[in-house]
Every structure is written in structure tokens, then in C-alpha cells.
C-alpha positions as CSV (number, residue, x, y, z in Angstrom):
1,M,233.1,-107.1,151.6
2,L,233.2,-110.1,149.3
3,V,229.9,-112.0,149.2
4,L,229.9,-115.6,148.0
5,T,227.3,-118.3,147.5
6,R,228.5,-121.7,148.5
7,K,226.8,-125.1,148.8
8,V,227.4,-127.7,151.5
9,G,230.8,-129.2,151.1
10,E,232.2,-126.3,149.1
11,R,235.2,-124.4,150.4
12,I,236.6,-120.9,150.5
13,L,240.4,-120.3,150.6
14,V,241.7,-117.3,152.5
15,G,245.4,-116.7,151.7
16,D,247.6,-119.8,151.6
17,D,246.7,-121.4,154.9
18,I,243.0,-120.8,155.8
19,V,240.2,-122.9,154.5
20,I,236.5,-122.3,155.3
21,T,234.2,-125.2,154.6
22,V,230.4,-125.0,154.5
23,L,229.4,-128.0,156.6
24,D,225.6,-127.7,156.9
25,S,222.7,-125.3,156.1
26,R,219.5,-125.4,158.0
27,G,216.8,-122.8,157.9
28,D,218.4,-119.5,158.7
29,G,221.7,-120.9,160.0
30,V,224.8,-122.1,158.4
31,R,227.5,-124.3,160.0
32,I,231.0,-123.6,158.8
33,G,234.3,-125.2,159.6
34,I,237.5,-123.1,159.7
35,D,240.9,-124.7,159.2
36,A,243.6,-122.2,160.1
37,P,247.1,-122.1,161.8
38,R,247.1,-122.1,165.6
39,G,248.4,-118.5,165.6
40,V,245.3,-117.1,163.9
41,K,242.6,-115.9,166.2
42,I,239.1,-117.0,165.3
43,Q,236.4,-115.5,167.4
44,R,232.6,-114.9,167.2
45,E,231.9,-111.2,167.1
46,E,229.0,-111.3,169.5
47,V,231.1,-113.1,172.1
48,V,234.0,-110.6,171.8
49,R,231.4,-107.7,172.2
50,A,229.8,-109.3,175.3
51,V,233.2,-109.9,177.0
52,T,234.3,-106.3,176.3
53,E,231.0,-105.0,177.8
54,A,231.4,-107.2,180.9
55,N,235.0,-106.1,181.4
56,A,233.9,-102.4,181.1
57,E,231.2,-103.0,183.7
58,A,233.5,-104.8,186.0
59,A,236.1,-102.0,185.7
60,A,233.5,-99.4,186.4
61,A,232.2,-101.3,189.5
62,A,235.8,-101.7,190.8
63,A,236.3,-98.0,190.5
64,G,233.3,-97.4,192.7
65,G,230.8,-96.4,190.1
66,G,228.5,-99.1,188.6
67,P,227.5,-99.1,185.0
68,D,224.5,-97.0,186.0
69,G,226.5,-94.7,188.2
70,S,225.1,-96.1,191.4
71,G,228.2,-97.8,192.8
72,D,226.0,-100.8,193.9
73,D,227.5,-104.2,194.6
74,A,227.1,-107.1,192.2
75,E,224.3,-108.7,194.3
76,A,222.2,-105.5,194.2
77,R,222.7,-105.1,190.5
78,L,221.7,-108.7,189.9
79,R,218.6,-108.3,192.1
80,R,217.6,-105.2,190.2
81,A,218.2,-106.9,186.8
82,L,216.0,-109.8,187.9
83,G,213.3,-107.4,189.1
84,D,213.5,-108.4,192.8
85,L,214.0,-105.0,194.3
86,D,212.2,-105.8,197.5
87,Q,215.0,-107.6,199.4
88,S,213.0,-107.6,202.7
89,R,210.4,-110.1,201.5
90,E,210.7,-113.6,202.9
91,T,208.4,-116.5,202.2
92,P,206.7,-117.9,205.3
93,D,208.5,-121.2,205.1
94,A,212.0,-119.7,204.5
95,P,214.4,-120.2,207.4
96,S,215.8,-117.1,209.0
97,R,219.5,-116.4,209.0
């Protein structure tokens, strides 16, 4: 891995047609701009990882086994994730269905 120190406004050239520009630096974050041809994919690693995990969970749920092996539907998994496992509770003012 090449590690470089750059100041705001300075650029890094990657190959002949990709330019990375340091736009701003605040606290622990750095804003960069990337100028690249349309055919070059530029993606944030954490977004790619989240989409991959969501796709794997959806595929497992579609196959009948949720990510925890329970085979629950999406609503049940969401309720469990939110900590509302008692689905029978209703507030006194809530209309009945």
C-alpha cells in the first residue's frame, strides 16, 4: 500500500486518467474528489459490504432459512431486531383490526 500525505487542493494521479483531489480536511475526516472515466467503478467499501450481507440474508430467507436459521418472515426478524418480541401487546387507545 502506498501511503501519501497531501494538503487540501493537492492531487494524486492514478494511471493516465484518474485524478484524486483532496477537497477538505476536518477533524478525523477527509473529503476527496475522484475524477475517473465512466467505465471505472468507484465504490465505498462499507457500502459494498453492507449490500453483500443484505443479499446473503435475503437469499437465505428466500431459501426458507433466515440468517439465524429460524426461517422467520421479515416482519418477525425486524420485530426481534427492534426488541419488540411481545407482538400481542396493544396500547389501550390503539384501534383493533
